[in-house]
C-alpha positions in Angstrom: 0.0 0.0 -0.1 1.3 3.5 -0.9 2.1 5.6 2.1 4.6 8.0 0.8 4.9 9.5 -2.7 7.0 12.0 -4.6 5.1 14.9 -6.2 6.9 15.5 -9.5 6.3 19.3 -9.5 8.2 22.2 -8.0 5.0 24.4 -8.4 4.1 25.6 -4.8 0.5 26.2 -5.7 0.1 22.8 -7.0 1.8 21.3 -3.8 -0.5 23.1 -1.5 -3.6 21.8 -3.5 -2.3 18.3 -3.5 -1.3 18.0 0.2 -4.7 19.3 1.2 -6.7 16.7 -0.8 -4.4 13.7 -0.2 -3.9 14.4 3.5 -7.1 12.5 4.5 -5.7 9.4 2.9 -2.8 9.5 5.4 -0.3 10.0 2.4 2.8 11.8 2.9 3.5 13.9 -0.2 7.2 15.0 -0.8 8.0 17.6 -3.3 10.7 16.3 -5.6 12.8 19.4 -4.9 13.2 18.3 -1.2 14.9 15.1 -2.8 17.2 17.0 -5.0 15.4 15.7 -8.1 15.6 18.1 -11.0 12.5 18.8 -13.4 12.1 16.1 -16.1 11.9 17.2 -19.8 8.4 17.6 -21.2 9.1 17.2 -24.8 5.7 15.6 -25.8 2.6 17.2 -27.3 0.0 15.5 -25.2 -0.6 16.0 -21.5 -0.7 12.4 -20.6 2.7 11.6 -22.3 4.3 14.5 -20.4 2.7 13.5 -17.0 4.0 10.0 -17.4 7.4 11.1 -18.2 7.5 13.3 -15.2 6.2 10.4 -12.9 8.6 7.9 -14.2 11.6 10.4 -13.8 10.8 11.2 -10.2 10.0 7.5 -9.4 13.3 6.4 -10.8 15.4 9.1 -9.1 13.7 8.4 -5.7 12.9 4.9 -5.6 9.4 5.8 -4.3 6.0 5.8 -5.9 5.6 9.2 -7.8 2.5 11.4 -8.8 2.7 13.7 -11.7 0.4 16.2 -13.2 0.4 17.9 -16.6 -2.3 20.6 -16.9 -2.9 23.7 -18.9 -5.5 25.9 -20.4 -6.9 25.2 -23.9 -8.6 28.1 -25.7 -11.2 27.0 -28.5 -10.4 30.2 -30.6 -6.7 29.5 -30.6 -7.1 25.7 -31.7 -6.5 24.5 -28.2 -3.4 26.6 -27.6 -1.7 27.3 -25.2 -2.3 23.6 -24.3 0.7 21.7 -23.1 2.8 24.9 -23.6 0.7 26.8 -21.0 3.4 27.2 -18.4 5.9 28.6 -21.0 3.4 30.3 -23.4 5.4 33.6 -23.3 8.8 31.8 -23.3 11.5 31.2 -20.7 12.0 32.0 -18.0 8.3 30.9 -17.0 6.2 33.8 -15.8 2.4 33.7 -15.1 2.3 37.5 -15.7 3.9 37.3 -19.1 2.0 34.2 -20.0 -1.4 36.0 -19.1 -0.4 39.1 -21.1 0.4 36.9 -24.2 -3.0 35.0 -23.9 -5.1 38.4 -23.7 -2.9 39.8 -26.6 -3.7 36.5 -28.7 -7.3 37.0 -28.0 -7.6 40.7 -29.0 -10.4 41.3 -31.3 -11.8 37.7 -30.9 -15.3 37.6 -29.4 -15.3 33.9 -28.7 -13.5 33.3 -25.4 -14.6 29.6 -24.5 -11.7 27.8 -22.9 -11.1 24.9 -20.5 -8.6 23.9 -18.0 -7.4 20.3 -18.4 -5.4 18.2 -15.8 -4.2 14.7 -16.2 -2.6 12.8 -13.2 -0.4 9.9 -13.5 0.7 7.9 -10.4 3.3 5.2 -10.9 4.0 2.6 -8.1 7.5 2.3 -9.3 9.4 3.7 -12.4 8.7 0.6 -14.6 4.9 0.4 -13.4 3.2 -1.3 -16.4 -0.2 -0.1 -15.2 -0.1 3.5 -13.9 -3.1 5.1 -12.3 -4.5 7.8 -14.8 -7.2 10.3 -13.8 -8.3 13.6 -15.6 -10.6 16.5 -15.1 -11.8 19.3 -17.2 -13.0 22.8 -16.0 -15.0 24.8 -18.5 -15.0 28.7 -18.5 -14.3 31.8 -20.5 -11.1 34.0 -20.7 -11.6 37.6 -19.6 -9.3 40.4 -20.4 -9.1 42.1 -17.0 -7.7 40.1 -14.2 -9.6 39.6 -11.0 -8.7 38.2 -7.8 -5.5 37.4 -5.8 -5.7 33.7 -5.1 -4.8 30.7 -7.5 -2.0 30.7 -9.8 -1.3 30.5 -13.6 -4.1 31.7 -15.7 -6.7 31.9 -12.8 -7.1 35.6 -12.8 -8.2 35.6 -16.4 -10.4 32.3 -16.2 -14.0 32.9 -15.3 -16.1 30.2 -14.1 -19.6 30.6 -15.6 -21.5 28.9 -12.8 -20.2 31.4 -10.1 -19.2 34.3 -12.3 -15.9 34.3 -10.4 -12.3 33.9 -11.7 -10.2 31.0 -10.6 -8.4 33.7 -8.5 -11.5 35.0 -6.8 -12.8 31.5 -5.7 -12.0 30.6 -2.1 -9.6 27.5 -2.3 -12.1 25.0 -1.0 -14.8 26.0 -3.6 -12.1 26.1 -6.3 -11.1 22.4 -5.4 -14.7 21.4 -5.8 -14.9 22.8 -9.4 -11.4 22.9 -10.8 -9.8 20.4 -13.3 -7.2 19.5 -10.6 -9.8 19.0 -8.0 -11.9 16.6 -10.2 -8.8 14.8 -11.3 -7.6 14.4 -7.7 -11.0 13.1 -6.6 -11.0 10.4 -9.4 -7.3 9.4 -8.4 -8.3 9.1 -4.6 -11.3 6.9 -5.7 -8.9 4.6 -7.5 -6.4 4.5 -4.6 -9.2 3.6 -2.2 -10.4 1.0 -4.6 -6.9 -0.4 -4.7 -6.7 -0.4 -0.8 -10.0 -2.5 -0.6 -8.6 -5.1 -3.1 -5.0 -5.0 -1.8 
């Protein structure tokens, strides 16, 4: 049974969300940076391939089970961009502010603002795991030009949730976890882990 796992991410915002949701399972979540593990390359064009590469990399380097996510925002009018390039949409070094500015600029003069956040989670029990646990979540919304809110991270200040009328940065964290792509994917992952424990 899994009791400790490495989180294959250096993103402090993601770590907070994962720890909060995985704590009730009694899982000790260790960020890879604490173990001196460098970020894996993400050369792939799909979220799932990148997540799998990150999970295998962290597991191989640590000898522990590893959890990775790959997520991003996909805008209909931009053919699904930024997509897997969401974190580096404005180039290196990574910058939420520059990425948001680039997205708003790309949508100038475009009325159709439908977009969705997508998250895929991959958990490997060991680096060569032939049957990783895969879970996904989708959060539909629209891109707004003017940022609102001080919470969240990434594109949250510009991503409006139609059900609440609030941006991802305005939603309280507990409420955001209820509706967000990452919250959905994590709940699906937790259900799979609990199922494994019952049968294990």
